[in-house]
N, C-alpha and C positions, 0 to 999 in steps of 0.2 A: 489420495485420490487415484483411481485407476486411469489409465490413458485411453480415453475414448474421444470420438469427435466432439461430443458435448462438453467434455472437460477441456479439450483444446480450445473450443470456442469461448468457454468461460475464462480461461487464462488469457486469451487474446483480448477479451473485453476489459478485464482488469488492467492489463498492460496498456490498453488505449487510454483508460482513465488516468493511469499514472503518467503517461506521456503528456496529458493535458496540463498537469501541474508541475512536471519536472523543470520547465524553464524557470519557474519561481524559486524552486529549491536550489537549482544550480546557481542562480543569481546570488544567493546567500552562501554559496560554497558547500552546499549539501546535495544529497540525492537519496533515493530509496531503491532497494532491489527486492523484487518479489521472490520470496523464499518458497512459499507453498500456499495452497488453498486446501484446508482440511475438509474431511467428509462432512462436518457440520457447518460448512460454509463460512469459515473464519479465514481471513487473509492474514498471512504472516509475512512481515516485511523486515528487512534489515535497513537501519538508518546508516547512511554513508556520509563521509566527510564531516562538515560542520554540523549536520543534523544529529550525528551520534553524540556530540558533546554540548549541544545548545540547550540552555535551560528552558527554552520555549518549545523544545521538540515535542513534548506531550500535547501542547495546544495545537501545534502545527499538524501533528498526526491526527488528532480528533477533528479539528475544525476545517482542515484543508484536505488532507489525504483521504481520511475515511469518508468525509462528505462527498468528495469527488467520485470515489469508488462506489459508494452506495447509491449515488444518483444514477450512475451509468449501469450498475449491476445490482438491482434492488434485492436480488436473492442472497446477497452477501449479508451476513448477520453481525459481523464485527471485523475490526482491523486492529492488529497488534504488532508492535515492533519487538522482535526477539531480543534486541539489544538496548531497549529503552529502560531508563530507570522508572519504575512504577511508583 
């Protein structure tokens, strides 16, 4: 994604959505880091801490993280963790 005001605003909105769920992730010893938003509107995240090794991380990613991001930023088409076991 090129760096424009629109892209910066999109990144900010995704970060805000992540901030809304981070307290829950941190409580369980995990976290996420926004890696990039692709041209085709896919958010790539890195799972950190306990989230990187938790057997429930795929469900947390889809049911919690992706749902929060897509609710706040409906133009996002998908959310993937670059270090999750698929």
